[in-house]
C-alpha positions as CSV (number, residue, x, y, z in Angstrom):
1,M,-24.6,-22.9,-22.2
2,K,-21.7,-24.2,-24.1
3,T,-20.4,-20.6,-24.8
4,L,-20.4,-20.0,-21.0
5,A,-18.7,-23.3,-20.5
6,K,-15.9,-22.3,-23.2
7,N,-15.6,-18.8,-21.5
8,P,-15.5,-18.7,-18.0
9,I,-15.3,-15.0,-17.7
10,Y,-18.7,-15.0,-18.9
11,L,-19.6,-17.1,-15.9
12,R,-17.5,-14.7,-13.4
13,I,-19.3,-11.8,-15.1
14,L,-22.6,-13.2,-14.5
15,A,-21.8,-14.3,-11.2
16,F,-20.8,-10.7,-10.3
17,V,-24.0,-9.1,-11.9
18,V,-26.2,-11.4,-9.9
19,L,-24.4,-10.5,-6.5
20,L,-24.9,-6.9,-7.6
21,A,-28.4,-7.3,-8.0
22,V,-28.9,-9.4,-5.0
23,V,-27.2,-6.8,-2.8
24,A,-29.4,-4.1,-4.6
25,A,-32.5,-5.8,-4.0
26,I,-31.9,-6.7,-0.2
27,F,-31.1,-3.1,0.6
28,Q,-33.9,-1.8,-1.5
29,S,-36.5,-4.2,0.5
30,L,-34.9,-2.8,3.6
31,T,-34.6,0.9,2.9
32,P,-36.9,2.3,-0.2
33,A,-34.4,5.3,-0.9
34,Y,-31.6,2.8,-1.9
35,L,-32.3,2.8,-5.7
36,S,-33.5,6.5,-5.8
37,S,-31.7,8.9,-8.2
38,N,-30.1,11.0,-5.5
39,N,-28.7,7.9,-3.4
40,I,-27.3,6.5,-6.8
41,H,-25.4,9.6,-7.7
42,A,-24.3,9.7,-4.0
43,L,-23.0,6.2,-4.2
44,L,-21.2,6.8,-7.3
45,R,-19.4,9.7,-6.1
46,H,-18.2,7.8,-3.1
47,M,-17.2,5.1,-5.5
48,A,-15.0,7.5,-7.3
49,V,-12.9,8.3,-4.2
50,Q,-12.4,4.5,-3.5
51,G,-12.1,3.5,-7.0
52,L,-9.0,5.9,-7.8
53,A,-7.2,4.7,-4.4
54,A,-7.9,1.0,-5.6
55,L,-6.7,1.6,-9.2
56,G,-3.3,2.6,-7.8
57,L,-3.1,-0.2,-5.7
58,T,-3.8,-2.6,-8.5
59,F,-0.5,-1.9,-10.0
60,V,1.3,-2.4,-6.9
61,I,-0.8,-5.6,-6.4
62,V,0.1,-6.7,-9.8
63,V,3.7,-6.5,-9.1
64,R,3.2,-8.8,-6.1
65,Q,4.1,-5.9,-3.6
66,F,1.9,-4.5,-0.7
67,D,1.8,-0.6,-0.1
68,L,0.5,0.6,3.3
69,S,1.7,4.1,2.9
70,F,-1.2,5.4,0.7
71,P,-3.4,6.4,3.3
72,G,-0.7,8.5,5.2
73,V,0.6,9.9,1.8
74,A,-3.0,10.8,0.6
75,S,-3.5,12.7,4.0
76,L,-0.1,14.6,3.1
77,G,-1.7,15.3,-0.2
78,A,-4.9,16.6,1.2
79,M,-3.1,19.1,3.3
80,T,-0.9,20.1,0.7
81,L,-3.8,20.8,-1.6
82,G,-5.8,22.6,1.1
83,W,-2.3,24.9,1.8
84,L,-2.0,25.7,-1.5
85,I,-5.5,26.7,-2.0
86,A,-5.4,28.9,1.4
87,S,-2.4,30.6,0.0
88,N,-4.0,31.7,-3.2
89,F,-2.3,29.5,-5.6
90,G,-5.4,28.2,-7.2
91,V,-7.3,24.9,-7.7
92,G,-5.0,23.7,-10.5
93,A,-1.7,24.4,-8.7
94,G,-3.2,22.7,-5.7
95,I,-4.3,19.4,-7.3
96,A,-0.9,19.4,-9.1
97,G,0.9,19.8,-5.8
98,A,-1.1,17.0,-4.2
99,V,-0.6,14.7,-6.9
100,A,3.0,15.6,-7.2
101,V,3.5,15.0,-3.3
102,G,1.9,11.4,-3.9
103,L,4.0,10.8,-6.8
104,A,7.5,11.9,-4.8
105,C,6.2,9.5,-1.9
106,G,5.5,6.5,-4.1
107,L,9.0,7.0,-5.8
108,V,10.5,6.9,-2.4
109,N,8.8,3.5,-1.5
110,G,9.6,2.4,-5.1
111,I,13.1,3.0,-4.6
112,A,13.4,1.7,-1.1
113,V,11.8,-1.2,-2.2
114,S,13.3,-2.2,-5.6
115,Y,16.4,-0.9,-5.4
116,L,17.3,-0.8,-1.7
117,R,15.7,-4.1,-1.5
118,L,13.8,-3.0,1.8
119,P,10.7,-5.3,2.9
120,D,7.7,-3.5,1.3
121,I,5.7,-3.8,4.3
122,V,8.4,-2.0,6.6
123,A,9.3,0.5,4.0
124,T,5.9,1.6,3.2
125,I,4.7,2.0,6.8
126,A,7.7,4.0,7.4
127,T,6.8,6.1,4.2
128,G,3.2,6.4,5.6
129,G,4.1,7.3,9.2
130,L,6.4,10.1,7.8
131,A,3.7,11.5,5.6
132,I,1.4,11.6,8.3
133,G,4.2,13.8,10.3
134,L,4.8,16.0,7.7
135,S,1.0,16.6,7.1
136,Y,0.7,18.3,10.8
137,F,3.4,21.0,9.8
138,Y,0.9,22.9,7.5
139,S,-1.5,23.9,10.2
140,N,-0.4,22.2,13.6
141,G,-2.9,19.4,12.6
142,T,-6.3,21.5,12.2
143,S,-8.2,21.4,9.1
144,I,-7.8,23.9,6.4
145,S,-11.0,25.2,4.6
146,K,-9.7,28.9,3.5
147,N,-10.7,30.0,0.1
148,F,-12.3,26.8,-0.4
149,F,-15.9,28.2,-1.4
150,K,-14.2,31.0,-3.9
151,S,-11.5,28.8,-5.3
152,G,-13.8,26.5,-7.2
153,I,-12.6,23.2,-5.4
154,L,-16.0,22.4,-4.7
155,D,-17.1,22.2,-8.1
156,L,-15.2,18.8,-8.3
157,N,-17.8,17.3,-6.2
158,D,-20.8,19.2,-7.8
159,A,-19.8,19.8,-11.6
160,K,-21.1,17.5,-14.5
161,Y,-18.9,16.5,-17.3
162,F,-20.6,14.7,-20.3
163,G,-23.5,13.9,-18.4
164,L,-21.8,12.6,-15.3
165,D,-20.8,13.9,-12.0
166,A,-17.4,15.2,-11.9
167,P,-15.9,12.8,-9.5
168,V,-17.3,9.6,-11.5
169,A,-16.1,11.4,-15.0
170,I,-12.7,11.7,-13.5
171,L,-12.7,7.9,-12.3
172,A,-14.0,6.6,-15.7
173,L,-11.4,8.7,-17.5
174,T,-8.4,7.5,-15.1
175,A,-10.0,3.8,-15.1
176,A,-9.9,4.0,-19.3
177,I,-6.3,5.3,-19.1
178,A,-5.3,2.6,-16.5
179,A,-6.8,-0.1,-18.8
180,L,-4.9,1.3,-21.9
181,I,-1.8,1.2,-20.0
182,L,-2.2,-2.1,-18.0
183,H,-4.1,-4.3,-20.9
184,G,-3.4,-2.5,-24.1
185,S,0.5,-1.9,-24.0
186,R,3.7,-3.9,-23.9
187,F,4.3,-1.4,-20.9
188,G,1.3,-3.0,-19.2
189,R,2.1,-6.7,-20.0
190,A,5.5,-6.1,-18.4
191,F,3.9,-5.1,-15.2
192,Y,2.2,-8.8,-15.2
193,A,5.4,-10.3,-16.2
194,T,7.1,-8.5,-13.3
195,G,4.7,-10.1,-10.7
196,E,4.6,-13.5,-12.3
197,N,8.1,-14.5,-12.3
198,R,10.9,-11.9,-11.8
199,V,13.8,-14.0,-12.8
200,S,12.0,-14.8,-16.4
201,A,10.9,-11.3,-16.7
202,V,14.8,-10.3,-16.1
203,Y,16.0,-12.7,-19.0
204,S,13.3,-11.4,-21.2
205,G,15.0,-8.1,-21.0
206,I,12.2,-6.3,-18.7
207,R,13.6,-3.8,-16.1
208,V,11.9,-5.4,-13.2
209,K,13.3,-2.7,-10.7
210,A,11.7,0.1,-12.9
211,Y,8.4,-1.3,-13.2
212,V,7.9,-1.9,-9.3
213,L,9.2,1.8,-9.1
214,A,6.7,2.8,-11.4
215,A,3.9,0.7,-9.6
216,F,4.5,2.4,-6.2
217,A,4.7,5.7,-8.0
218,I,1.2,5.4,-9.7
219,C,-0.3,4.3,-6.6
220,G,1.0,7.2,-4.5
221,A,-0.2,9.5,-7.3
222,L,-3.5,8.1,-7.6
223,S,-4.3,8.1,-3.9
224,C,-3.6,11.8,-3.9
225,L,-6.1,12.3,-7.0
226,A,-8.6,10.2,-4.8
227,I,-8.2,12.4,-1.7
228,T,-8.6,15.5,-3.9
229,L,-12.2,14.4,-4.6
230,L,-12.8,13.7,-0.9
231,V,-11.8,17.3,0.2
232,A,-13.7,18.4,-2.5
233,S,-17.1,16.9,-1.3
234,S,-16.2,17.7,2.5
235,G,-15.1,21.2,2.0
236,A,-11.9,21.2,4.1
237,A,-8.7,19.3,4.2
238,N,-7.5,17.5,7.5
239,V,-5.0,15.3,8.7
240,T,-7.0,12.2,9.1
241,A,-8.4,12.0,5.5
242,G,-6.4,9.2,3.9
243,S,-7.6,7.0,7.1
244,Q,-10.7,6.2,5.0
245,L,-9.0,4.7,2.1
246,L,-7.0,1.3,3.6
247,M,-9.6,-1.2,4.1
248,P,-11.8,-0.3,1.1
249,A,-9.1,-0.2,-1.4
250,Y,-7.7,-3.4,-0.6
251,A,-10.9,-5.1,-0.3
252,A,-11.8,-3.6,-3.9
253,V,-8.9,-5.0,-5.6
254,Y,-8.8,-8.5,-3.7
255,L,-12.7,-8.8,-4.1
256,G,-12.4,-8.0,-7.7
257,A,-9.2,-10.2,-8.3
258,A,-11.4,-13.3,-6.6
259,L,-14.5,-12.6,-8.7
260,F,-12.8,-12.2,-11.8
261,G,-9.6,-14.4,-11.4
262,A,-7.0,-11.9,-11.5
263,A,-6.1,-8.4,-10.6
264,S,-6.9,-6.2,-13.3
265,V,-8.5,-2.5,-14.0
266,P,-12.1,-3.9,-14.7
267,A,-12.0,-6.5,-11.8
268,T,-11.1,-3.5,-9.5
269,I,-14.0,-1.3,-10.6
270,A,-16.3,-4.1,-10.3
271,G,-15.0,-4.8,-6.8
272,T,-15.4,-1.1,-5.9
273,L,-18.6,-0.9,-7.0
274,L,-20.0,-3.9,-5.0
275,M,-18.1,-2.6,-1.8
276,S,-19.6,0.8,-2.5
277,A,-23.1,-0.7,-2.9
278,M,-22.8,-2.4,0.6
279,L,-21.4,0.3,2.2
280,N,-23.8,2.8,1.0
281,G,-26.9,0.6,2.1
282,F,-25.4,0.0,5.5
283,T,-25.0,4.2,5.7
284,L,-28.8,4.5,4.6
285,M,-29.7,1.9,7.4
286,A,-27.6,4.0,10.0
287,V,-25.8,0.6,10.7
288,P,-23.0,1.4,13.2
289,Y,-19.6,1.3,11.3
290,F,-18.2,-1.4,13.1
291,Y,-20.9,-3.6,12.1
292,S,-20.7,-2.5,8.3
293,D,-17.0,-3.2,8.5
294,A,-17.4,-6.8,10.0
295,I,-20.1,-7.5,7.4
296,V,-18.2,-6.1,4.4
297,S,-15.0,-8.1,5.8
298,T,-17.2,-11.4,5.9
299,V,-18.6,-11.0,2.2
300,L,-15.0,-10.4,1.3
301,I,-13.7,-13.8,2.9
302,V,-16.8,-15.5,1.5
303,A,-16.1,-14.3,-2.1
304,I,-12.8,-15.3,-2.2
305,A,-13.3,-18.6,-1.0
306,A,-15.9,-19.3,-3.6
307,F,-14.4,-17.7,-6.8
308,D,-10.3,-18.0,-5.9
309,P,-9.0,-20.7,-8.2
310,K,-6.5,-21.7,-5.3
311,V,-9.0,-22.3,-3.0
312,S,-11.3,-24.0,-5.5
313,A,-8.1,-26.4,-6.2
314,A,-7.5,-27.0,-2.6
315,L,-11.4,-28.2,-2.1
316,K,-11.1,-30.6,-5.0
317,R,-8.0,-32.2,-3.1
318,L,-10.2,-32.6,-0.2
319,R,-12.6,-34.6,-2.2
320,P,-12.7,-38.6,-1.3
321,A,-10.8,-40.5,-3.7
322,R,-12.6,-42.6,-6.1
323,S,-12.5,-46.3,-6.2
324,P,-10.6,-48.0,-8.9
325,K,-13.7,-49.6,-10.5
326,A,-15.3,-46.3,-10.8
327,L,-12.1,-44.9,-12.5
328,A,-12.2,-47.8,-14.8
329,S,-15.7,-47.2,-15.7
330,T,-15.2,-43.6,-16.3
331,S,-12.2,-44.2,-18.4
332,L,-14.2,-46.8,-20.4
333,R,-16.8,-44.6,-21.1
334,E,-14.5,-42.0,-22.2
335,V,-12.8,-44.1,-24.6
336,R,-16.0,-44.9,-26.3
337,S,-17.1,-41.4,-26.4
């Protein structure tokens, strides 16, 4: 118990594990197939898509910005991927093209926000809208599935690497690289310094504008990598593919940050796992999407209220003031001890 008291992170990890176990127990009691091997594989594959988008968003949140463009950018990446495969460019070129589109859109966001000093919400909404518009040029808005079966794109969903499903392996590798960058290098620490206090970061020699630019670029690239896995699982590319990423990605990042005290790669992965566990359970129970979204949003609010340090500090300030006599007796006990 003393170890837990001295290391609050262990308490947060324990709270996350307990919360995840409670969610699993509830859904297992309601639908026996929840903890089956097939469903666990499906849950993790779905988690990989949301997790990649959330990892990219984590960099933007760390530098204290917002990105509302990545769903539209992901849709453009999906259509770029589909068009390249349909044009016989191959899977490698298709994936590279999709990620390059995401990177380019992220750079546009970064330049607009960091160098042109445009409001991040306005700039990213504009970029996302432009990306959605451009995605219609490939096929006039119709889905693309030509050459998908013979190109090998479907193997991204069905193959296994190192005993893991391909989407899970890709997420694990990406998360490891992101953690190494964000938590194991001076480059990553500069992201946090930029988000905490930009004036101090500038005087410390950190190129703040470049780090904001990099954060948006990473977010755009990873959103298109995420949509690649979604296209591989669905067997077609369409202009609405990215619409599934916005709420789960933001919820995963903020839920993880609330549970673990700050935005980080492990916190985002934990938040994504918890979100995916709940959404998968609702899907098995055939709960309408509007009910499941409402429940997940409620859980997110409750988690933030329970674990966010700012909320805890506000609740402490609301406690009734102690009498002078009680304060004096407490001080006397502290002195004697």
